[in-house]
C-alpha positions in Angstrom: -25.1 -67.7 64.5 -28.0 -64.8 63.6 -31.4 -65.0 63.5 -33.0 -65.3 60.2 -33.6 -61.8 58.5 -37.5 -60.9 59.0 -39.7 -62.8 56.5 -40.6 -59.5 54.8 -37.9 -59.0 53.0 -37.8 -62.6 51.4 -36.5 -62.7 48.0 -34.7 -59.1 48.4 -32.1 -59.4 50.8 -28.5 -61.0 50.0 -25.8 -61.8 52.2 -22.5 -62.8 52.3 -21.9 -65.7 54.2 -25.7 -66.8 55.7 -26.2 -65.6 59.1 -23.3 -66.7 60.7 -21.1 -64.7 62.6 -19.1 -61.0 60.5 -21.6 -62.1 57.8 -23.4 -58.9 56.3 -26.7 -58.3 54.9 -28.5 -55.7 53.0 -31.1 -54.7 51.0 -30.2 -52.8 47.9 -32.9 -49.7 47.5 -33.2 -48.3 43.9 -35.9 -46.5 42.3 -37.2 -46.3 38.6 -33.6 -44.4 37.6 -31.4 -46.7 39.7 -30.8 -43.8 42.2 -29.8 -45.4 45.7 -31.6 -44.2 48.8 -29.4 -42.8 51.2 -30.5 -44.9 54.2 -28.1 -47.5 55.4 -30.0 -50.8 54.7 -27.0 -52.9 55.8 -26.7 -54.9 58.7 -23.7 -57.3 60.4 -23.9 -59.9 62.3 -22.1 -59.8 66.0 -20.4 -62.7 67.9 -23.3 -63.1 70.4 -25.8 -63.7 67.9 -27.4 -60.7 67.2 -27.6 -58.0 64.2 -25.4 -54.6 64.5 -28.9 -52.9 63.3 -32.3 -53.7 61.5 -33.2 -53.7 57.8 -35.7 -51.5 56.7 -38.5 -51.1 54.1 -37.5 -49.0 51.4 -39.5 -45.8 50.4 -40.2 -47.7 46.6 -41.5 -50.6 48.4 -45.6 -49.8 48.4 -48.9 -51.6 47.8 -50.6 -54.3 49.5 -50.7 -57.9 48.9 -53.9 -59.9 47.5 -56.4 -61.7 49.3 -54.9 -65.4 50.0 -56.6 -67.7 47.1 -55.9 -71.2 45.9 -55.8 -72.4 49.6 -56.4 -75.9 50.0 -59.4 -77.1 51.5 -58.6 -77.8 55.2 -57.0 -74.5 55.4 -58.3 -71.1 56.7 -56.5 -68.0 57.3 -57.1 -65.3 60.1 -55.5 -61.5 58.6 -56.5 -59.2 61.5 -53.4 -57.3 60.5 -54.6 -56.6 56.8 -52.5 -57.4 53.6 -49.8 -54.6 54.0 -46.1 -55.5 53.5 -45.0 -57.1 57.1 -48.7 -58.0 57.8 -49.1 -61.5 59.1 -51.9 -64.2 58.4 -52.4 -66.6 60.6 -53.5 -70.7 59.1 -55.3 -72.9 60.9 -57.2 -76.2 59.8 -60.9 -76.7 59.7 -60.2 -79.8 62.3 -59.0 -79.1 65.6 -57.3 -82.7 65.5 -55.2 -81.5 62.4 -52.0 -79.3 62.5 -51.3 -76.6 59.6 -47.4 -77.3 58.1 -45.3 -76.5 55.2 -44.7 -79.2 52.5 -42.9 -78.8 49.6 -44.7 -77.8 46.0 -44.6 -81.6 45.1 -45.8 -83.0 47.9 -49.5 -83.8 49.5 -50.4 -84.5 53.6 -50.4 -88.0 51.7 -46.9 -88.3 51.0 -45.7 -87.5 54.7 -43.8 -90.5 56.1 -43.1 -91.0 59.6 -39.8 -90.1 59.5 -40.3 -86.8 58.0 -40.8 -83.9 60.8 -42.3 -80.7 58.4 -42.2 -77.3 60.2 -45.6 -75.9 61.6 -47.1 -72.8 60.0 -47.1 -70.5 62.1 -48.1 -67.7 60.1 -47.7 -66.2 56.8 -46.2 -62.9 55.9 -46.8 -60.1 52.6 -43.2 -59.8 51.6 -42.0 -56.3 49.8 -42.7 -57.8 46.4 -46.5 -58.5 47.4 -45.9 -62.0 47.5 -46.8 -64.3 50.7 -44.4 -66.6 52.3 -44.6 -69.2 52.6 -47.0 -69.5 49.6 -50.2 -70.3 50.9 -50.3 -73.2 48.5 -47.9 -75.1 50.4 -49.7 -75.4 53.7 -51.1 -78.6 54.1 -52.8 -80.4 57.3 -51.3 -83.8 58.9 -52.7 -85.0 62.3 -51.6 -83.6 65.6 -49.7 -85.5 68.4 -51.8 -86.7 71.1 -50.8 -85.1 74.8 -49.6 -88.9 75.8 -45.6 -88.2 74.7 -43.7 -89.6 77.4 -46.2 -91.9 79.3 -44.1 -95.3 79.0 -46.8 -96.5 76.5 -46.3 -96.3 72.8 -49.2 -94.6 70.9 -49.2 -95.1 67.7 -50.1 -92.0 66.2 -47.5 -90.4 68.0 -44.8 -92.7 66.8 -43.5 -90.6 64.2 -40.6 -88.1 63.9 -43.2 -85.2 63.8 -44.1 -86.4 67.4 -40.5 -87.0 68.7 -41.4 -90.7 68.4 -44.0 -90.4 71.2 -41.1 -89.4 73.4 -39.3 -92.6 73.5 -42.1 -94.8 74.3 -41.4 -96.9 71.1 -38.4 -98.5 71.6 -37.0 -101.1 74.5 -33.7 -98.5 75.0 -35.6 -95.5 75.5 -38.5 -96.3 77.4 -38.3 -96.3 81.3 -40.1 -99.4 81.5 -37.4 -100.9 79.0 -40.4 -102.6 77.5 -42.5 -101.4 75.1 -46.7 -101.2 76.1 -48.4 -100.5 72.9 -51.8 -98.2 73.4 -53.9 -99.4 72.0 -53.2 -102.8 72.8 -54.2 -103.9 68.8 -51.0 -101.6 67.8 -48.9 -104.4 66.4 -45.1 -104.2 67.5 -43.9 -104.6 64.2 -46.3 -102.2 62.9 -47.5 -98.2 63.9 -45.7 -99.5 67.1 -42.5 -100.3 66.2 -38.9 -98.8 67.4 -38.2 -96.4 64.7 -36.6 -93.9 66.5 -33.1 -93.6 64.8 -31.1 -92.5 68.1 -32.5 -95.5 70.1 -29.7 -98.5 70.2 -31.8 -101.0 68.3 -31.0 -99.0 65.7 -27.2 -99.4 66.0 -27.0 -103.3 65.6 -26.4 -104.8 62.5 -30.1 -106.6 62.2 -31.3 -108.3 59.2 -33.4 -104.9 58.4 -30.6 -103.0 56.6 -32.4 -103.8 53.7 -35.0 -101.6 55.3 -33.2 -99.2 56.6 -31.3 -98.7 53.2 -34.8 -97.7 51.6 -35.4 -95.4 54.2 -32.4 -93.7 53.7 -33.1 -93.6 50.1 -36.7 -91.9 50.9 -35.0 -89.5 53.4 -32.4 -88.8 50.7 -35.1 -88.1 47.9 -36.8 -86.3 50.5 -34.1 -84.0 51.6 -33.3 -83.4 47.7 -36.8 -82.1 47.0 -36.0 -80.0 50.2 -33.2 -78.4 48.3 -34.6 -78.2 44.8 -38.2 -76.3 46.8 -36.9 -72.7 47.3 -39.2 -69.9 47.0 -39.1 -68.1 43.9 -40.5 -64.7 44.0 -41.8 -64.4 40.7 -42.9 -67.9 40.5 -44.4 -68.1 44.2 -42.3 -71.1 45.4 -41.3 -71.2 48.7 -37.9 -72.6 49.8 -38.6 -75.7 52.3 -35.9 -75.2 55.1 -36.8 -76.8 59.0 -34.2 -75.0 60.9 -34.3 -71.7 58.4 -30.7 -72.2 58.0 -29.1 -75.6 58.0 -25.6 -76.1 58.9 -23.7 -77.3 55.2 -20.2 -77.5 56.4 -18.0 -80.2 58.3 -16.9 -79.4 61.5 -13.2 -80.2 61.0 -13.2 -77.5 58.4 -15.1 -74.9 60.3 -11.5 -73.1 61.0 -10.7 -73.3 57.0 -14.0 -71.8 56.1 -14.1 -68.9 58.4 -10.7 -67.8 57.3 -12.0 -67.9 53.9 -15.5 -66.4 54.9 -13.3 -63.5 56.0 -11.3 -63.3 52.9 -14.7 -63.1 50.9 -16.3 -60.7 53.4 -13.5 -58.0 52.9 -13.7 -58.8 49.2 -17.7 -58.4 49.5 -16.5 -55.1 51.3 -14.5 -53.7 48.8 -17.2 -54.5 46.3 -20.0 -52.8 48.1 -17.7 -49.6 48.2 -16.9 -49.8 44.9 -20.3 -49.7 43.6 -21.0 -47.5 46.0 -18.7 -45.2 44.3 -19.9 -46.1 41.1 -23.3 -45.2 42.2 -21.9 -42.3 43.5 -20.3 -41.3 40.0 -23.7 -42.5 38.2 -25.5 -39.9 40.4 -23.1 -37.5 40.0 -24.0 -37.9 36.1 -27.7 -38.1 36.5 -27.2 -34.6 38.4 -25.3 -33.3 35.6 -27.9 -34.4 33.2 -30.4 -32.6 35.3 -28.7 -29.3 35.0 -28.2 -29.6 31.5 -31.5 -30.4 31.1 -32.2 -27.4 33.7 -30.8 -24.9 31.3 -32.1 -26.5 28.4 -35.6 -26.0 29.9 -34.3 -22.1 31.1 -33.2 -21.5 27.2 -36.7 -22.9 25.9 -38.2 -20.6 28.6 -36.7 -17.6 27.5 -37.2 -18.7 24.0 -41.0 -19.0 24.7 -41.0 -15.5 26.8 -39.3 -13.7 23.5 -42.2 -15.4 21.3 -44.7 -14.2 23.5 -43.3 -10.6 23.6 -43.3 -10.8 19.9 -46.8 -11.7 19.8 -47.3 -9.2 22.7 -46.4 -6.5 20.5 -47.7 -8.1 17.4 -51.1 -8.0 19.1 -50.8 -4.3 20.4 -50.0 -3.2 16.7 -52.8 -5.1 15.7 -54.9 -3.5 18.4 -53.4 0.6 17.1 -54.3 -0.4 13.8 -57.6 -1.4 14.7 -58.0 1.8 17.2 -56.6 4.1 14.2 -59.9 2.1 11.7 -62.0 2.7 14.8 -61.1 6.5 14.9 -61.0 6.9 10.9 -64.9 5.5 11.2 -66.0 7.9 13.8 -64.4 10.8 11.9 -65.8 9.4 8.8 -69.2 9.1 10.7 -68.9 12.6 12.2 -68.4 14.0 9.1 -71.4 12.4 7.7 -73.4 13.8 11.0 -72.0 17.6 9.9 -73.2 17.4 6.5 -76.6 15.8 7.4 -77.0 18.8 9.7 -75.6 21.3 7.2 -78.3 19.9 4.8 -80.8 19.9 7.5 -80.2 23.6 8.6 -79.8 24.3 4.6 -83.4 22.8 4.2 -84.5 25.1 7.4 -82.9 27.9 5.9 -85.0 27.1 2.5 -87.8 26.6 4.5 -87.6 29.7 6.7 -87.0 31.7 2.8 -90.0 30.2 1.4 -92.1 31.4 4.7 -90.9 35.0 4.6 -91.7 34.9 0.6 -95.0 33.4 1.7 -95.5 35.9 4.5 -94.4 38.8 1.7 -96.7 37.6 -0.3 -99.2 37.6 2.1 -98.6 41.2 3.2 -98.3 42.4 -0.7 -101.8 40.6 -0.9 -103.3 43.0 2.0 -101.6 46.2 1.0 -103.4 45.4 -2.4 -106.4 44.8 -0.8 -106.4 47.9 1.1 -105.2 50.1 -1.7 -108.4 48.6 -3.4 -110.2 49.6 -0.3 -109.1 52.9 -0.3 -109.6 53.3 -3.7 -113.3 52.3 -3.7 -113.9 54.2 -0.5 -112.9 57.1 -1.8 -115.3 56.6 -5.0 -117.7 55.6 -2.4 -117.2 59.3 -1.1 -117.3 61.0 -4.0 -120.5 59.7 -5.0 -122.3 60.2 -2.1 -124.0 63.5 -0.1 -122.0 65.9 2.3 -123.6 63.7 4.7 -121.8 61.0 4.5 -118.7 62.3 4.3 -119.3 64.1 7.8 -120.3 60.9 9.7 -117.2 59.0 8.2 -114.8 61.7 9.4 -116.6 61.8 12.8 -115.9 58.2 13.7 -112.5 58.2 12.4 -112.1 61.2 14.6 -113.4 59.3 17.5 -112.2 55.5 17.1 -108.9 56.1 15.2 -108.1 52.7 16.8 -110.7 50.9 15.2 -111.4 52.5 12.0 -110.4 50.9 8.9 -111.5 51.6 5.5 -113.0 48.0 5.2 -115.2 48.1 8.2 -116.6 51.5 7.1 -117.5 49.7 3.9 -118.8 47.1 5.2 -121.1 49.5 7.8 -122.3 50.9 5.2 -121.3 54.1 7.0 
């Protein structure tokens, strides 16, 4: 028989025959698309009581457990490794005289009988389902055992199954001195210091306590039934109470027959596993074909989008050329208007030049007329004056011809 699968896989593994020889256990790693991971997550129990490998955490199993809450008031937890998958928290009792134990969900520490031996709660583990196992609510505190077991004194506090019935000190057939000495002396031999060990010879005889033993067996039967009904459920947060991790429920005389049956079941399960593997391969190929089909569809859509983009690009180029032509047309129109304005300016300039030349001609005409009038007046004066004046006029015109003018001569009065 092999050791139990690590608690962090609780609720996520399956076994063909528990932890017995040749039993196969596995963790099914499937993602959201039911795609099975390629890791080999199957182990088998060997003859030497060891597994041929170890289970692995699936890549889809991620996250942290929540901080343990709803604890009993007497319990405290120490989580040095954090709250990730596989992390362990150690429980302890506030009173050093108590031990943390695991009880069914319908029991408390007050319901523990002397013939019950609940397992100690060494730690709780964060499972792959992000739940704590065992559930923190199932941890309670009961009285610890005194360190005086097997000292030939019957200690009333230790006379219970949890303390191995004080090492046999409370029954005459099991104590070394063959005489029960209660401790303290006030402990009654028919009460807390009575012979309760079911393995003692005293309980192998028919006595008047048969009815009491029957009632105790009834209590034990109800307790075992409650233990069986209290299995840890991953979604509800309940825990299966099992003292030895895996109880042997098979009869010794039928062991060989059950082994052969288990072998057949193992082969059947192996065939089922291979069938599921083939089915997964088919589904994988189907999904691959679906992916290729979607890829082809995406390629077609991509080409369609590319054609649409090129069409829009060509349309934009046409619009751009149209706008360019419009701009050139407006530019040509502006050039024509500019040339028209330039011609108008030149025309106005030519007109102004003509007018200026006309005015200049008018001035010259007026000047010529004035010269003519001056000459006429001068000749008239010369004719009217004496010969001396005519001589003076000619002399001045001969000496200074550049300064000579009729008008200046008239003003100088000769």
